[in-house]
ROMARDO-184154 format. One record per residue (C-alpha): residue in one letter; x, y, z. Coordinates in nm, 4 decimals, padded with zeros to 6 digits. Example, Ala and Ser with C-alpha at 12.3 -4.5 7.8 and 13.67 -1.06 7.14 Angstrom:
<rec rest="A" x="01.2300" y="-00.4500" z="00.7800"/>
<rec rest="S" x="01.3670" y="-00.1060" z="00.7140"/>
***
This chain:
<rec rest="G" x="05.9984" y="-08.0850" z="03.8585"/>
<rec rest="Q" x="06.0478" y="-07.8737" z="03.5463"/>
<rec rest="H" x="06.2979" y="-08.1246" z="03.4083"/>
<rec rest="A" x="06.0533" y="-08.4097" z="03.4658"/>
<rec rest="V" x="05.7754" y="-08.2176" z="03.2885"/>
<rec rest="Q" x="06.0001" y="-08.1633" z="02.9855"/>
<rec rest="Q" x="06.0943" y="-08.5312" z="02.9737"/>
<rec rest="L" x="05.7302" y="-08.6374" z="03.0068"/>
<rec rest="Q" x="05.6403" y="-08.4165" z="02.7101"/>
<rec rest="L" x="05.9185" y="-08.5657" z="02.4997"/>
<rec rest="S" x="05.7906" y="-08.9144" z="02.5883"/>
<rec rest="G" x="05.4366" y="-08.8401" z="02.4684"/>
<rec rest="F" x="05.2527" y="-08.8259" z="02.8017"/>
<rec rest="E" x="04.9508" y="-08.6030" z="02.8546"/>
<rec rest="V" x="05.0937" y="-08.3919" z="03.1333"/>
<rec rest="H" x="04.8987" y="-08.2252" z="03.4125"/>
<rec rest="A" x="05.1493" y="-08.0261" z="03.6196"/>
<rec rest="V" x="05.0622" y="-07.8972" z="03.9668"/>
<rec rest="Y" x="05.2129" y="-07.5847" z="04.1206"/>
<rec rest="A" x="05.1457" y="-07.4111" z="04.4513"/>
<rec rest="H" x="05.3182" y="-07.0731" z="04.4475"/>
<rec rest="T" x="05.5560" y="-07.0400" z="04.1528"/>
<rec rest="H" x="05.3601" y="-07.0212" z="03.8305"/>
<rec rest="I" x="05.4478" y="-07.2766" z="03.5639"/>
<rec rest="A" x="05.5505" y="-07.1080" z="03.2394"/>
<rec rest="P" x="05.3107" y="-07.1849" z="02.9514"/>
<rec rest="Q" x="05.4241" y="-07.4945" z="02.7644"/>
<rec rest="T" x="05.2596" y="-07.6636" z="02.4729"/>
<rec rest="S" x="05.0495" y="-07.9643" z="02.5778"/>
<rec rest="V" x="05.1066" y="-07.9097" z="02.9520"/>
<rec rest="I" x="04.7914" y="-07.8485" z="03.1544"/>
<rec rest="A" x="04.8739" y="-07.6512" z="03.4693"/>
<rec rest="H" x="04.6788" y="-07.6711" z="03.7955"/>
<rec rest="Q" x="04.7330" y="-07.4455" z="04.0947"/>
<rec rest="A" x="04.6884" y="-07.6287" z="04.4244"/>
<rec rest="N" x="04.8433" y="-07.6329" z="04.7703"/>
<rec rest="L" x="04.8476" y="-08.0032" z="04.8529"/>
<rec rest="L" x="04.8767" y="-07.9254" z="05.2232"/>
<rec rest="E" x="04.5368" y="-07.7534" z="05.2324"/>
<rec rest="P" x="04.2416" y="-07.9686" z="05.3480"/>
<rec rest="G" x="04.0481" y="-08.1019" z="05.0505"/>
<rec rest="A" x="04.2942" y="-07.9769" z="04.7892"/>
<rec rest="V" x="04.4282" y="-08.3231" z="04.7005"/>
<rec rest="E" x="04.0855" y="-08.4797" z="04.6629"/>
<rec rest="K" x="03.9582" y="-08.1911" z="04.4479"/>
<rec rest="L" x="04.2620" y="-08.2018" z="04.2201"/>
<rec rest="I" x="04.2583" y="-08.5781" z="04.1633"/>
<rec rest="A" x="03.8816" y="-08.5824" z="04.1034"/>
<rec rest="A" x="03.9235" y="-08.3148" z="03.8367"/>
<rec rest="V" x="04.2187" y="-08.4752" z="03.6569"/>
<rec rest="R" x="04.1556" y="-08.8506" z="03.7148"/>
<rec rest="P" x="04.5163" y="-08.9396" z="03.6230"/>
<rec rest="E" x="04.6248" y="-09.2887" z="03.5220"/>
<rec rest="Q" x="04.9773" y="-09.2342" z="03.6575"/>
<rec rest="L" x="05.1118" y="-09.0156" z="03.9346"/>
<rec rest="L" x="05.4558" y="-08.8573" z="03.9758"/>
<rec rest="H" x="05.4820" y="-08.6939" z="04.3180"/>
<rec rest="L" x="05.7821" y="-08.4689" z="04.3845"/>
<rec rest="A" x="05.6282" y="-08.2077" z="04.6144"/>
<rec rest="W" x="05.7893" y="-08.1682" z="04.9593"/>
<rec rest="C" x="05.9555" y="-07.8972" z="05.1649"/>
<rec rest="A" x="06.3026" y="-07.8494" z="05.0167"/>
<rec rest="K" x="06.4335" y="-07.5078" z="05.1197"/>
<rec rest="P" x="06.8125" y="-07.5339" z="05.1691"/>
<rec rest="G" x="06.9177" y="-07.5181" z="05.5325"/>
<rec rest="V" x="06.5588" y="-07.5589" z="05.6531"/>
<rec rest="Y" x="06.4164" y="-07.8860" z="05.5245"/>
<rec rest="W" x="06.6455" y="-08.1122" z="05.7294"/>
<rec rest="T" x="06.4637" y="-08.0258" z="06.0534"/>
<rec rest="S" x="06.1395" y="-07.8552" z="05.9451"/>
<rec rest="P" x="05.8119" y="-07.9682" z="06.1114"/>
<rec rest="E" x="05.6596" y="-07.9341" z="05.7640"/>
<rec rest="N" x="05.8102" y="-08.2746" z="05.6840"/>
<rec rest="L" x="05.5367" y="-08.4314" z="05.8982"/>
<rec rest="L" x="05.2677" y="-08.2517" z="05.6985"/>
<rec rest="W" x="05.4042" y="-08.3951" z="05.3770"/>
<rec rest="V" x="05.3881" y="-08.7485" z="05.5148"/>
<rec rest="Q" x="05.0153" y="-08.6961" z="05.5713"/>
<rec rest="A" x="04.9600" y="-08.5185" z="05.2393"/>
<rec rest="T" x="05.1336" y="-08.7954" z="05.0455"/>
<rec rest="L" x="04.9125" y="-09.0625" z="05.1984"/>
<rec rest="R" x="04.6017" y="-08.8558" z="05.1187"/>
<rec rest="L" x="04.7287" y="-08.8166" z="04.7637"/>
<rec rest="L" x="04.7689" y="-09.1921" z="04.7239"/>
<rec rest="E" x="04.4225" y="-09.2549" z="04.8677"/>
<rec rest="A" x="04.2585" y="-09.0068" z="04.6307"/>
<rec rest="F" x="04.4595" y="-09.1362" z="04.3335"/>
<rec rest="Q" x="04.3651" y="-09.4990" z="04.3971"/>
<rec rest="A" x="03.9980" y="-09.4119" z="04.4599"/>
<rec rest="Q" x="03.9784" y="-09.2374" z="04.1216"/>
<rec rest="G" x="04.1186" y="-09.5338" z="03.9290"/>
<rec rest="G" x="04.4914" y="-09.4550" z="03.9377"/>
<rec rest="Q" x="04.7083" y="-09.7363" z="03.8031"/>
<rec rest="H" x="05.0699" y="-09.6624" z="03.8981"/>
<rec rest="A" x="05.2616" y="-09.4076" z="04.1072"/>
<rec rest="V" x="05.6201" y="-09.2880" z="04.1353"/>
<rec rest="L" x="05.7087" y="-09.1160" z="04.4644"/>
<rec rest="V" x="06.0349" y="-08.9372" z="04.5354"/>
<rec rest="G" x="06.2534" y="-09.0279" z="04.8302"/>
<rec rest="S" x="06.6099" y="-08.9406" z="04.9216"/>
<rec rest="C" x="06.9542" y="-09.0795" z="04.9919"/>
<rec rest="A" x="06.8964" y="-08.9313" z="05.3400"/>
<rec rest="E" x="06.6989" y="-09.2476" z="05.4210"/>
<rec rest="Y" x="07.0158" y="-09.4575" z="05.4248"/>
<rec rest="D" x="07.2625" y="-09.5137" z="05.7058"/>
<rec rest="W" x="07.5396" y="-09.2890" z="05.5755"/>
<rec rest="R" x="07.8064" y="-09.4790" z="05.7659"/>
<rec rest="Y" x="07.7955" y="-09.7380" z="05.4874"/>
<rec rest="G" x="07.8859" y="-09.4871" z="05.2137"/>
<rec rest="Y" x="07.7944" y="-09.7076" z="04.9179"/>
<rec rest="C" x="07.4164" y="-09.7429" z="04.9055"/>
<rec rest="R" x="07.2273" y="-10.0323" z="04.7481"/>
<rec rest="E" x="06.8515" y="-10.0790" z="04.7584"/>
<rec rest="E" x="06.7316" y="-10.3665" z="04.9759"/>
<rec rest="V" x="07.0845" y="-10.4115" z="05.1166"/>
<rec rest="T" x="07.2100" y="-10.0918" z="05.2822"/>
<rec rest="P" x="07.0353" y="-10.0312" z="05.6168"/>
<rec rest="L" x="06.7764" y="-09.7543" z="05.6309"/>
<rec rest="V" x="06.8720" y="-09.5560" z="05.9396"/>
<rec rest="P" x="06.7979" y="-09.1896" z="05.8600"/>
<rec rest="A" x="06.9627" y="-08.9372" z="06.0929"/>
<rec rest="T" x="06.7458" y="-08.6311" z="06.0183"/>
<rec rest="V" x="06.3793" y="-08.5338" z="06.0479"/>
<rec rest="Y" x="06.3668" y="-08.5072" z="05.6695"/>
<rec rest="G" x="06.5174" y="-08.8523" z="05.6140"/>
<rec rest="R" x="06.2979" y="-09.0137" z="05.8800"/>
<rec rest="C" x="05.9820" y="-08.8641" z="05.7309"/>
<rec rest="K" x="06.0805" y="-08.9736" z="05.3809"/>
<rec rest="N" x="06.1487" y="-09.3255" z="05.5051"/>
<rec rest="A" x="05.8199" y="-09.3327" z="05.6982"/>
<rec rest="T" x="05.6390" y="-09.2283" z="05.3805"/>
<rec rest="R" x="05.8062" y="-09.5100" z="05.1887"/>
<rec rest="E" x="05.6939" y="-09.7620" z="05.4508"/>
<rec rest="L" x="05.3366" y="-09.6326" z="05.4349"/>
<rec rest="A" x="05.3493" y="-09.6434" z="05.0545"/>
<rec rest="D" x="05.4658" y="-10.0052" z="05.0680"/>
<rec rest="V" x="05.1724" y="-10.0970" z="05.2916"/>
<rec rest="F" x="04.9325" y="-09.9021" z="05.0687"/>
<rec rest="S" x="05.0662" y="-10.0817" z="04.7613"/>
<rec rest="E" x="05.0190" y="-10.4214" z="04.9259"/>
<rec rest="V" x="04.6684" y="-10.3502" z="05.0561"/>
<rec rest="H" x="04.5330" y="-10.1932" z="04.7377"/>
<rec rest="G" x="04.7379" y="-10.3725" z="04.4719"/>
<rec rest="L" x="04.8707" y="-10.0417" z="04.3404"/>
<rec rest="P" x="05.2265" y="-10.0625" z="04.2024"/>
<rec rest="I" x="05.4427" y="-09.7845" z="04.3471"/>
<rec rest="A" x="05.8038" y="-09.6998" z="04.2654"/>
<rec rest="W" x="06.0136" y="-09.5150" z="04.5220"/>
<rec rest="A" x="06.2882" y="-09.3005" z="04.3654"/>
<rec rest="R" x="06.5757" y="-09.2150" z="04.6001"/>
<rec rest="I" x="06.7507" y="-08.9071" z="04.4607"/>
<rec rest="F" x="07.1136" y="-08.8551" z="04.5560"/>
<rec rest="H" x="07.2818" y="-08.5237" z="04.4637"/>
<rec rest="A" x="07.1083" y="-08.3268" z="04.1894"/>
<rec rest="Y" x="07.2512" y="-08.0215" z="04.0143"/>
<rec rest="G" x="07.1687" y="-07.8183" z="03.7031"/>
<rec rest="P" x="06.9378" y="-07.5402" z="03.5798"/>
<rec rest="F" x="06.6736" y="-07.4115" z="03.8260"/>
<rec rest="E" x="06.8731" y="-07.5372" z="04.1255"/>
<rec rest="A" x="06.8287" y="-07.3460" z="04.4525"/>
<rec rest="P" x="07.0995" y="-07.0737" z="04.4644"/>
<rec rest="G" x="07.2189" y="-07.1778" z="04.8108"/>
<rec rest="R" x="07.3323" y="-07.5235" z="04.6996"/>
<rec rest="L" x="07.6977" y="-07.6020" z="04.6249"/>
<rec rest="V" x="07.7226" y="-07.5716" z="04.2442"/>
<rec rest="P" x="07.5182" y="-07.2505" z="04.2014"/>
<rec rest="A" x="07.6660" y="-07.0949" z="04.5174"/>
<rec rest="V" x="08.0195" y="-07.1385" z="04.3830"/>
<rec rest="I" x="07.9267" y="-07.0291" z="04.0300"/>
<rec rest="N" x="07.7444" y="-06.7158" z="04.1406"/>
<rec rest="A" x="08.0192" y="-06.6110" z="04.3819"/>
<rec rest="L" x="08.2847" y="-06.6468" z="04.1133"/>
<rec rest="L" x="08.0754" y="-06.4763" z="03.8445"/>
<rec rest="N" x="08.0442" y="-06.1797" z="04.0790"/>
<rec rest="G" x="08.4159" y="-06.1715" z="04.1539"/>
<rec rest="Q" x="08.3643" y="-06.2780" z="04.5140"/>
<rec rest="P" x="08.5452" y="-06.5488" z="04.7141"/>
<rec rest="A" x="08.3727" y="-06.8873" z="04.7037"/>
<rec rest="L" x="08.3797" y="-07.0258" z="05.0580"/>
<rec rest="C" x="08.3999" y="-07.4061" z="05.0602"/>
<rec rest="S" x="08.4757" y="-07.6917" z="05.2965"/>
<rec rest="H" x="08.7946" y="-07.8964" z="05.2471"/>
<rec rest="G" x="08.6189" y="-08.0637" z="04.9530"/>
<rec rest="E" x="08.7536" y="-08.4134" z="05.0134"/>
<rec rest="Q" x="08.4052" y="-08.5633" z="05.0430"/>
<rec rest="L" x="08.3126" y="-08.8132" z="04.7716"/>
<rec rest="R" x="07.9598" y="-08.7621" z="04.6387"/>
<rec rest="D" x="07.7310" y="-08.8885" z="04.3622"/>
<rec rest="L" x="07.6197" y="-08.6007" z="04.1358"/>
<rec rest="L" x="07.3527" y="-08.6371" z="03.8664"/>
<rec rest="H" x="07.2261" y="-08.3653" z="03.6344"/>
<rec rest="A" x="06.8615" y="-08.2736" z="03.6961"/>
<rec rest="A" x="06.7664" y="-08.3538" z="03.3351"/>
<rec rest="D" x="06.8938" y="-08.7094" z="03.3899"/>
<rec rest="I" x="06.6909" y="-08.7323" z="03.7091"/>
<rec rest="G" x="06.3899" y="-08.6232" z="03.5051"/>
<rec rest="S" x="06.4515" y="-08.8951" z="03.2465"/>
<rec rest="A" x="06.5016" y="-09.1543" z="03.5226"/>
<rec rest="L" x="06.1635" y="-09.0665" z="03.6734"/>
<rec rest="V" x="06.0009" y="-09.1008" z="03.3310"/>
<rec rest="T" x="06.1686" y="-09.4413" z="03.2886"/>
<rec rest="L" x="06.0088" y="-09.5582" z="03.6141"/>
<rec rest="L" x="05.6706" y="-09.4400" z="03.4861"/>
<rec rest="Q" x="05.7107" y="-09.6003" z="03.1443"/>
<rec rest="Y" x="05.8004" y="-09.9386" z="03.2922"/>
<rec rest="Q" x="05.5429" y="-09.9079" z="03.5711"/>
<rec rest="A" x="05.8276" y="-10.0015" z="03.8010"/>
<rec rest="Q" x="05.7728" y="-10.1086" z="04.1598"/>
<rec rest="G" x="05.9955" y="-10.0859" z="04.4675"/>
<rec rest="A" x="06.2958" y="-09.8688" z="04.5540"/>
<rec rest="F" x="06.5360" y="-09.7298" z="04.2948"/>
<rec rest="N" x="06.8476" y="-09.5204" z="04.3493"/>
<rec rest="L" x="06.8694" y="-09.2175" z="04.1201"/>
<rec rest="G" x="07.2376" y="-09.1387" z="04.0933"/>
<rec rest="S" x="07.5305" y="-09.1575" z="03.8530"/>
<rec rest="G" x="07.6898" y="-09.4489" z="04.0358"/>
<rec rest="Q" x="08.0237" y="-09.2648" z="04.0156"/>
<rec rest="P" x="08.1833" y="-09.0946" z="04.3187"/>
<rec rest="V" x="08.3451" y="-08.7554" z="04.2595"/>
<rec rest="R" x="08.5495" y="-08.5467" z="04.5005"/>
<rec rest="L" x="08.3738" y="-08.2161" z="04.5685"/>
<rec rest="R" x="08.7072" y="-08.0342" z="04.5472"/>
<rec rest="E" x="08.7319" y="-08.1477" z="04.1834"/>
<rec rest="V" x="08.3843" y="-08.0087" z="04.1106"/>
<rec rest="V" x="08.4509" y="-07.6606" z="04.2455"/>
<rec rest="E" x="08.8019" y="-07.6474" z="04.0972"/>
<rec rest="Y" x="08.6608" y="-07.7352" z="03.7551"/>
<rec rest="L" x="08.4026" y="-07.4568" z="03.7801"/>
<rec rest="A" x="08.6658" y="-07.2098" z="03.8953"/>
<rec rest="T" x="08.9001" y="-07.3107" z="03.6127"/>
<rec rest="Q" x="08.6261" y="-07.2534" z="03.3539"/>
<rec rest="L" x="08.5735" y="-06.9060" z="03.4999"/>
<rec rest="D" x="08.9467" y="-06.8319" z="03.5352"/>
<rec rest="A" x="08.8861" y="-06.7765" z="03.9054"/>
<rec rest="L" x="09.0858" y="-07.0387" z="04.0923"/>
<rec rest="H" x="09.2310" y="-06.7567" z="04.3012"/>
<rec rest="L" x="08.8843" y="-06.6924" z="04.4471"/>
<rec rest="L" x="08.8340" y="-07.0421" z="04.5855"/>
<rec rest="R" x="08.8623" y="-07.0643" z="04.9641"/>
<rec rest="M" x="08.8945" y="-07.4350" z="05.0355"/>
<rec rest="G" x="08.8605" y="-07.5156" z="05.4053"/>
<rec rest="A" x="08.6851" y="-07.1880" z="05.4884"/>
<rec rest="I" x="08.3708" y="-07.3732" z="05.5988"/>
<rec rest="A" x="08.3836" y="-07.6363" z="05.8716"/>
<rec rest="V" x="08.2555" y="-07.9843" z="05.7911"/>
<rec rest="A" x="07.9858" y="-08.1251" z="06.0208"/>
<rec rest="A" x="08.0938" y="-08.4132" z="06.2414"/>
<rec rest="D" x="07.8330" y="-08.6412" z="06.0838"/>
<rec rest="D" x="07.9196" y="-08.5457" z="05.7236"/>
<rec rest="P" x="08.0071" y="-08.8770" z="05.5541"/>
<rec rest="P" x="08.3358" y="-08.9043" z="05.3611"/>
<rec rest="L" x="08.1611" y="-09.1170" z="05.0944"/>
<rec rest="L" x="07.8017" y="-09.1218" z="04.9719"/>
<rec rest="V" x="07.7342" y="-09.2869" z="04.6370"/>
<rec rest="A" x="07.4492" y="-09.4786" z="04.4735"/>
<rec rest="D" x="07.4425" y="-09.8256" z="04.3309"/>
<rec rest="N" x="07.2169" y="-09.7445" z="04.0324"/>
<rec rest="Q" x="07.2056" y="-10.0860" z="03.8662"/>
<rec rest="R" x="06.8329" y="-10.1420" z="03.9291"/>
<rec rest="L" x="06.7634" y="-09.8272" z="03.7293"/>
<rec rest="V" x="07.0176" y="-09.9075" z="03.4575"/>
<rec rest="Q" x="06.8600" y="-10.2501" z="03.4087"/>
<rec rest="L" x="06.5403" y="-10.0768" z="03.2954"/>
<rec rest="G" x="06.7361" y="-09.9293" z="03.0035"/>
<rec rest="W" x="06.8026" y="-09.5856" z="03.1531"/>
<rec rest="Q" x="07.1303" y="-09.4092" z="03.0875"/>
<rec rest="A" x="07.2525" y="-09.0606" z="03.1707"/>
<rec rest="Q" x="07.2701" y="-08.7963" z="02.8992"/>
<rec rest="F" x="07.5293" y="-08.5846" z="03.0807"/>
<rec rest="D" x="07.8669" y="-08.6890" z="03.2091"/>
<rec rest="L" x="07.9924" y="-08.4687" z="03.4920"/>
<rec rest="Q" x="08.1970" y="-08.2310" z="03.2764"/>
<rec rest="H" x="07.9205" y="-08.1635" z="03.0242"/>
<rec rest="G" x="07.6669" y="-08.1400" z="03.3049"/>
<rec rest="L" x="07.8713" y="-07.8776" z="03.4891"/>
<rec rest="D" x="07.9228" y="-07.6896" z="03.1614"/>
<rec rest="N" x="07.5468" y="-07.6890" z="03.1109"/>
<rec rest="A" x="07.4807" y="-07.5605" z="03.4622"/>
<rec rest="L" x="07.7498" y="-07.2960" z="03.4240"/>
<rec rest="A" x="07.6016" y="-07.1719" z="03.0969"/>
<rec rest="W" x="07.2558" y="-07.1518" z="03.2526"/>
<rec rest="W" x="07.3723" y="-06.9461" z="03.5505"/>
<rec rest="R" x="07.5866" y="-06.7241" z="03.3276"/>
<rec rest="G" x="07.2718" y="-06.6359" z="03.1366"/>
<rec rest="R" x="07.1159" y="-06.5028" z="03.4554"/>
<rec rest="V" x="07.3897" y="-06.2684" z="03.5706"/>
***
């Protein structure tokens, strides 16, 4: 969210940013609103006060290790539909909603919009996919263009500490062993700033339909953690294979991002410079 706000500012949007619990640091030209979108009436009150022309909706439950199965996913399906209803009623013109690669059937590995089957295997993925279907119906009924942004594997500043990149960095910075799986999985990593710019691209073009937000390039997770460890002179602290891999963990999961690229978007960070940026950010917090 913070990366998207920064990119919106750079693109000249009047930005109204909504937060529930964590206060948004003061930023020039950003108007902050505190609201819990799950509370009855909160969505309607917020939209009536702001009357936005465009909507970028990223809010959802996302706590690592919890969000895959949390009942709160169902609440966000309802809240998102209420948000769309209030937005359209107040004259909203275009919306970008955030989905996930968890909507796809991971057995296919290489994911392309409108081609790869949508067979989510988790509560989180099923609720995201259900929200997309409701958004499609809403768009058709009300004539409101809606883009659905499926994020693959984000990393970078402000990332939750329990996720792979920060977990490895923080363990190594503290001189502790970094416990990892075998690391042979191929994944699609994209720096959070590039995800922010991709979301802004969808807003600028008033895009409609599903878009994969990924680098389009598979990388072996072992290579990611070994690069971080090399930069920290801590290869001896890596413990590859210390964590078991789930039976349903796919060997390959990568985005076809050509729909996004065709809008003129391109990534600012390649993987090396992106990991360097994340490493520098976490170093500054030790």
